[in-house]
N, C-alpha and C positions, 0 to 999 in steps of 0.2 A: 627675490620674490619669496614671501613667506609660504611655508608648506600649509596645505589645507588641514584644518583640525580633523582628527579621526572621528568617524561616526560612532555613536554608541551602539551597543549590540541590538537593542530594540529598533533603532533607526535602520541598521543594516538588514534586519529581518523584514522590516516593512518595505524597504527598497527592493529586496528580493521578491517579495510577493507582488508588488505593484509593477515592477519593471521586468521581472523574470519571465521567461518563456519556456515551454516544454519543447525541446528540440529546435529545429530550424524554423525560422519564420518563412511561411510560404510566399514565394515571389508573386507580385501582381501579374495577372495574365496580360497578354497583348490586347490592346483595345479592339483589335479585329477578331479576337478569339470568339469561338462560338459560345452559345448559352451554357452548354454543359461544362465547358472549361471554366467559365466564370463561377458557375455553381459549385464546382469542386474546390475552387480557390476560397470561396466564402465558407464552405464547409470546413476547410482546414483551419481558417481563422477562428471560426466559432468553436471548433473542437479544442483548439489551443487555449481559448479563453475558458471553455467549460472545464478544463482540467483544474484550473484554479478554484472554480466552484466545487469541483469534486473533492478537493483537499478539505475545504470547509465542511463538506458533507460527510467526509470520513470522520472528522473530529466530532461532528454532531452525533453520528451513529455510535462512536465510541462512548460519548457521554451518556447517550440513551441506554446503552448496554450497562454502564456503571449504575445508572438509576434503577434499571430493572433488577440488577444483581443485588442492590441494597434492599429494594422492596421485597424481593423473594428470599433474602438472606442466603444467597448462593455465591460462594467464593468463586466457583467455576465461571459464572457469568461475569463477575467483576474482573477476573483475570483476562477473559476474552475482551472486555471493554478496554482494559489497559493495553493489551496487545494491539487492538485496533487504533488506539491513540498513538502508539509508537509507530505503527506503519504509516499513519497520517503525517507524522513528523518526517519520516524517511521520504515519503512522496513529496513533501514540501521542498526538500533539498534536491529534488530532481529538476526544479526550476533553476534556470541559469540566466545570468545577466548577459549583456552584449559582450563584455570583455571575456567572460568564461566560454561563450559559444564560439569564440574565435580560436580557442585552443582545444584541439582534440584530445591531447594528453591530459589536460586538466579535467575534461569530462570523464575520461576513463578512471582517473583517480577518484573522482566523486562517485562513480559507478561502484568502485571497489569498496569504498567506505560505507556506502549504502548497503552493499552485500554483507559487510561485517555486522552492521546494525540488525539486518534481517536474521542473520545466523544466530547472533547472541539472544535476540528476543525470542526466536523460535526454540532455542535450547532451554531458556527459562520456562517457556510454555510446556515443553516436554517434561521438564523437571516437576512442574506442578501436576501434570497428568500422571506421572509415576506415583506421586504422593497419594493420588486418589485410590490406588490399590490397597493402601494401608490405612485409609481413613474409614472410620466406622459410622460417620455421619452421612445421612442421605437427605438431600434437599428435594422436597416435593413442591412443584410450582402449581399455582392456580391456573385454570384454563386461560384466563385473560392474560396472565403474565407469559404463559407458554406461547400463546398465539402472537403476542407482541414480540417476543424474541424471534419466533420464526419469521414474522413479517420483516423485521429489521434485517435479519440475515439475508433473506432473499432480495431485499432492496440493495444490500451491499454487493451481492453477487451480480445483480443486474448492472450496477454501476461499473463493476470491474469488466464485465463483458463489453459494455458500451465503449469504455476507454480503449480496450484492446482492438475493437473493430475500427473505431475512428482514427486510431494512430497506427494502423497496421503497415502503412506504406512509408512511415517516417523513419529515415535511416539513423537518426541521432542516437548516440549511446545512452543519453539520459532518458529517452523515450523507452528504450529497452529496459532500463533500470526501473522506470515507473511501472511498466507492465508486469515485470517479474515481482515487484513489491506488491502489486495488486493481487497477483496469483498467490503469494504467500498468505496474504490477508484472507483471500477467499478460501484457502484450504482450511485455516483454523475456523472460519465461519461455518464450514461444512460440519465440523465437529460439534459446534454449538447448535446447528440446525438439527442434527440427529438427536441431540439431547432434548430439544424442545418437542420434536415430533414424537419421540418415545413417551414423553410426559403426557402429551395430548392423547396418545393411543392407549397407554397402559401405565398410569402413574404409580399404581401400587407395586408393580414389579420393576420399577426403574431403580437402578443401583449405581453406585460409584464405580464399580469395575467396568461397566459398559462405557461410562463417561471417560474413564482412564484409557481404555483401548482406543476409543475414537480420538481423544486428544493426543495419545502417543503416536498413532498412525498419521494423522493430519499434521501434527506438529513436526514429526520426523520428515515428512515430505517438504514442509516449509523450510526446515533446516537445510535440506538438500538444495533447495532453491537458493538460499543464501550462499552455500558453498559454491554452487555453480557460478553465481554472480562474481564471487571473489576470484575464482580461477579464470573465468572468461575475461574479466576486466584486466587482470594482471597480464594475461597473455596478449591481449590487444594493446595494452599500454607499452609492452616491450616491443611489439611490432611497430608502433607509432614512433618510438624513440629511435629505432633502427632506420626507419624511413626518413625521419627528420635529420639524422646524422649523415645521410648520403648527400 
């Protein structure tokens, strides 16, 4: 019997997005179950589908940040947009197909690699924040751009909180990875929010050193999130291998 032809990379990515799921698929309730049980089941199904929409939303937010950064000639906003797009890619790989969901060890391997991506992206973010201490250029945003940045940031934070609440009872490793990736993205979004709020409140006294401190602090916390993901996933993967070997 001839072997099936390998799928192209775009086809594999499309398959992951259309067939992949975040965590375990909720089991249908018993037909005799009460109304609240059925409501919880449908809520789980909807939240799993909403996560795919939230990935697209993350990419859209990243693109909007890039546009606002170009309009305001702000490299700091552009860097935040690129970081957001990177976190959107990391969250995309939290989706797993049926074959991958059957293997707990493969999920923890994916968890670890997502943590590596979060750590590297956050370290690059920290590197740019350090550069701001030595830069003599100061970007002043218009009120419209600053309000737009603040609005986008708070929408992003709200989306991260929503995903955390709706997936809080899901035991899947990839759900945990998705939530921590959202946390890292939210931390850097806070750095951008304080820049926008400061510009709205007192644009004349806004400076790169304040942007640098905010980016350094929030980017450092996001880096720690990535390190935690690597350590946690490595430890859990070792335990799974031990359990499978018995």
